[in-house]
C-alpha positions in Angstrom: -0.1 0.1 0.0 1.3 3.6 -0.8 1.8 5.5 2.6 2.2 8.6 0.8 0.2 9.9 -2.2 0.4 13.2 -4.1 -2.3 12.8 -6.3 -0.2 15.6 -9.1 2.6 14.0 -11.9 6.0 15.0 -11.5 7.0 15.5 -7.9 10.9 16.1 -7.7 13.2 16.4 -5.3 13.0 19.3 -2.9 15.1 19.4 -0.2 12.5 19.8 3.4 13.6 23.5 5.1 15.9 24.3 8.1 13.0 24.8 10.2 9.5 25.1 9.7 6.9 27.0 11.7 4.7 24.1 12.1 0.4 23.2 12.7 0.1 20.2 14.2 -4.3 19.5 14.0 -4.7 15.9 15.3 -7.2 14.2 17.7 -5.8 11.9 19.3 -3.6 12.6 22.2 -0.8 10.3 21.9 -0.4 10.7 18.2 -0.9 14.6 18.5 2.2 14.6 21.0 4.3 11.8 19.1 4.2 14.5 15.9 5.4 16.7 17.4 7.8 15.0 19.4 9.1 14.0 16.3 8.9 16.6 14.2 10.4 18.8 17.2 12.9 16.4 16.7 13.8 17.5 12.7 14.4 20.7 13.8 11.4 22.1 13.2 9.1 24.0 15.5 5.7 23.0 16.8 3.8 26.2 17.2 0.5 24.6 18.1 -1.5 21.1 18.1 -5.3 21.8 18.4 -7.8 18.6 18.2 -10.7 20.5 16.3 -11.7 22.3 13.4 -12.5 25.5 15.2 -9.6 25.6 17.3 -6.9 24.7 14.3 -8.7 28.0 11.9 -8.2 29.9 15.5 -4.3 29.1 15.4 -4.0 29.3 12.2 -4.7 32.5 13.2 -2.4 33.0 15.3 0.6 31.2 14.6 1.1 32.0 11.2 2.6 28.8 10.7 4.6 27.6 7.1 2.8 24.6 7.5 0.4 22.4 8.8 0.1 18.8 8.9 -3.8 17.8 9.5 -5.9 14.9 10.3 -8.0 14.4 8.4 -11.0 12.9 10.9 -11.0 15.1 13.2 -13.4 14.3 16.5 -15.0 17.9 16.8 -15.2 19.2 13.0 -13.3 18.2 9.8 -9.5 18.3 9.2 -10.6 19.3 4.9 -13.3 22.0 6.6 -10.2 23.6 8.5 -7.7 24.0 5.8 -10.5 25.1 3.0 -11.3 28.3 6.1 -7.4 29.0 6.7 -6.8 29.1 3.0 -9.5 31.8 2.7 -7.2 34.2 3.9 -3.9 32.9 3.2 -1.9 30.1 0.7 -1.1 27.6 4.3 1.4 24.5 2.6 -0.1 20.9 4.2 -0.4 17.8 4.7 -3.4 15.7 5.1 -3.8 12.5 7.3 -5.9 9.8 7.8 -5.8 6.4 9.1 -8.5 5.6 6.5 -8.4 5.6 2.5 -8.9 8.9 1.5 -10.0 10.0 -1.4 -9.2 12.3 -3.3 -12.5 13.7 -4.4 -13.2 16.6 -3.4 -9.1 17.7 -2.4 -6.7 19.8 -4.4 -4.9 17.3 -7.5 -1.9 18.6 -5.9 -2.6 17.4 -2.2 -0.6 16.0 0.1 -2.2 12.8 1.9 -0.4 10.8 4.1 -0.7 7.6 5.0 -1.6 6.5 8.7 0.7 4.7 10.4 4.7 6.5 9.3 7.7 7.5 10.4 9.9 9.8 9.9 10.9 9.4 6.8 7.5 9.4 5.2 6.8 13.2 7.8 10.3 14.3 5.4 9.5 13.2 2.3 5.0 14.8 2.8 6.6 17.8 4.9 9.2 18.4 1.2 6.4 17.4 -1.6 4.4 20.4 0.5 6.5 22.9 0.3 7.1 22.0 -3.5 2.9 22.4 -4.0 2.9 26.0 -1.8 6.1 27.3 -3.5 3.8 27.5 -6.8 1.3 29.3 -4.8 2.6 31.9 -3.8 3.3 31.0 0.3 6.4 32.4 1.0 9.6 30.1 1.5 10.2 30.1 5.1 13.6 32.4 6.7 15.5 29.8 8.3 16.1 31.3 12.4 19.0 33.0 12.3 22.1 31.6 13.8 22.5 32.3 17.4 
């Protein structure tokens, strides 16, 4: 089974930025904590971890993430709907994660979808793909923090 799927053709390798401000939207507490820890161990800054559609929209406005990793199926609302609302204000590269088979119907053809369970290599590849999609959509490339 293919864990990572990009519905756009012609995907090319793009190096993952050194450090991104990432919003995690996941309603399973243990998965949220483990994902945040994994992202931080990869050198990223997790600016918020939210568990509902409404909280995700508010957090995106507050912390202005460089990237969002969003569970499709939330107990309170929809990850897809949260992303749609956030994208009305500005484009933010994003990765959808799901434990179920997800139909790409209704998703942007360039959507990056990561199937659970996944590992560090899978999430790193998904981040690269999402950033690549964002570059062509007017999102600014993240700026690395200056060296201390």
